[in-house]
C-alpha positions in Angstrom: 115.7 18.8 83.3 118.1 18.8 86.0 119.3 21.9 88.3 122.6 22.0 86.6 121.0 22.3 83.0 118.8 25.1 84.4 121.6 27.1 85.8 123.5 26.6 82.4 120.5 28.0 80.5 120.1 31.0 82.9 123.7 31.7 82.4 123.6 31.5 78.6 120.6 33.9 78.8 122.5 36.5 80.9 125.6 36.4 78.6 123.5 37.0 75.5 121.7 40.0 77.3 125.0 41.3 78.3 126.3 41.2 74.6 123.2 42.8 73.3 123.7 45.9 75.8 127.4 46.0 74.8 126.5 46.4 71.1 124.0 49.0 71.5 126.4 51.1 73.7 129.1 51.1 71.1 127.0 52.6 68.2 127.8 56.4 68.0 124.7 58.7 68.3 123.8 60.8 65.3 122.2 64.1 65.7 119.9 66.2 63.4 121.0 69.7 62.8 118.5 72.3 64.3 117.2 74.8 61.7 114.5 77.2 62.7 111.3 77.2 60.6 111.0 81.0 61.0 113.2 83.9 60.4 111.1 86.8 62.2 107.9 87.3 64.2 106.0 89.3 66.8 103.9 88.7 69.8 101.2 90.8 71.0 99.6 90.8 74.5 96.6 92.5 75.9 95.8 92.7 79.7 92.7 94.4 81.3 92.5 94.6 84.9 89.2 96.0 86.6 88.9 96.6 90.3 86.2 98.2 92.3 86.9 99.8 95.7 84.0 100.6 97.9 84.9 102.7 101.0 83.0 104.3 103.9 84.4 107.4 105.7 82.8 108.3 108.8 84.1 111.4 110.6 82.9 112.6 114.2 83.5 115.8 115.7 83.0 116.2 119.5 82.8 119.2 121.9 84.4 118.4 125.1 83.0 121.3 126.9 80.0 123.8 126.3 79.6 127.0 124.3 77.1 129.7 125.7 76.7 133.0 124.1 74.0 135.8 124.6 73.7 138.8 122.2 71.1 141.6 122.2 69.8 145.0 122.7 66.8 146.5 124.9 67.4 143.5 127.4 68.6 143.5 130.8 70.4 140.4 132.5 69.4 139.7 136.0 72.7 139.0 138.1 75.9 137.3 136.7 76.4 136.9 132.9 78.4 133.8 133.5 76.2 130.6 134.0 76.9 128.0 136.6 78.6 124.7 135.4 77.3 121.2 136.3 79.0 117.8 135.5 77.4 115.2 133.6 77.9 111.5 133.7 76.9 109.2 130.8 77.6 105.4 130.5 77.1 103.8 127.1 77.9 100.1 126.7 79.8 100.0 129.9 81.9 103.1 129.2 81.4 106.1 131.4 81.9 109.6 130.0 82.0 112.8 132.3 81.7 116.4 131.0 81.0 119.7 132.1 77.8 121.5 130.9 75.7 124.6 131.9 73.6 124.4 135.2 71.7 127.5 135.6 71.7 130.4 133.0 71.1 133.9 133.7 67.6 135.5 133.1 67.0 138.3 130.8 64.1 140.8 130.7 62.9 143.3 128.3 64.3 146.8 129.5 61.2 148.7 128.4 58.1 146.7 128.0 56.7 147.2 124.5 59.8 148.8 123.0 62.0 147.4 120.3 64.6 144.7 121.3 66.8 142.2 119.9 67.8 139.1 121.8 69.7 135.7 121.0 71.1 133.0 123.1 73.1 130.0 121.8 74.0 127.0 123.7 76.1 124.1 122.4 76.2 121.3 124.7 79.2 118.8 125.0 79.2 115.8 123.0 78.9 115.0 119.3 78.5 118.2 117.5 78.9 116.6 113.7 78.9 113.4 112.2 80.0 113.1 108.5 79.6 109.9 106.4 80.9 109.6 102.9 80.2 106.6 101.0 82.1 106.2 97.7 82.9 103.6 95.1 86.0 103.8 92.7 86.2 101.8 89.6 89.7 101.4 88.4 90.5 99.9 84.9 94.1 99.1 83.8 94.8 98.3 80.3 98.4 97.0 79.2 99.3 96.4 75.7 102.8 94.7 74.9 104.2 93.9 71.5 107.4 92.0 71.1 109.2 91.7 67.9 111.9 89.3 67.4 114.1 87.7 64.5 116.4 84.6 64.3 119.6 84.7 62.7 119.8 82.2 59.6 122.9 80.4 60.7 122.6 76.7 60.5 123.7 74.6 63.4 125.4 71.5 62.6 127.3 68.7 64.4 130.8 67.3 63.6 130.9 63.6 63.0 132.9 61.9 65.7 134.6 59.4 63.4 136.0 61.4 60.4 135.6 65.0 61.8 133.4 66.2 58.9 130.1 68.1 58.8 127.3 65.5 58.4 124.8 66.4 55.6 121.9 68.6 56.8 119.5 66.4 54.9 117.1 64.7 57.6 116.5 62.0 55.5 120.1 60.5 54.6 122.1 61.7 57.7 125.3 60.9 55.9 128.9 62.1 56.2 132.0 61.5 54.3 132.5 58.1 56.2 129.1 56.7 55.2 127.8 56.7 58.9 
């Protein structure tokens, strides 16, 4: 087979392919009417969400100075009732804190030895006075129920024939219109 014959056969195949494409594109497309299979319905949804929250609350109360009090009867103080003060330095993890505390306190003696007396001395130093820790766990459950009710209009949608402008048959099997397409 010569080169000229081969080119002629290839050209014929291309012409046949082009004709086949042209024939398929000229055929009008037919559509099937859309008809819903239901008229009404409902949808129900149930969602439950559970979460657990665990928290720790830590509260600390600090005294920045001292508190000193003395009460009683049948006792006598020696000297001044106000105590002397002194500064205290404390270093914890490289952090130095300084506060003022009581140095020397006055001394008390019973006024009449052997007689009735009452005496109370209270001293609260600077620093942590109260530490409250609250651990609590909270469980939260959320429930959502949803119901959707819907209905479809029974209108049949149809397509108009492009050739004769009629409404084609809604039958899926025959798909015919007045122009027998």
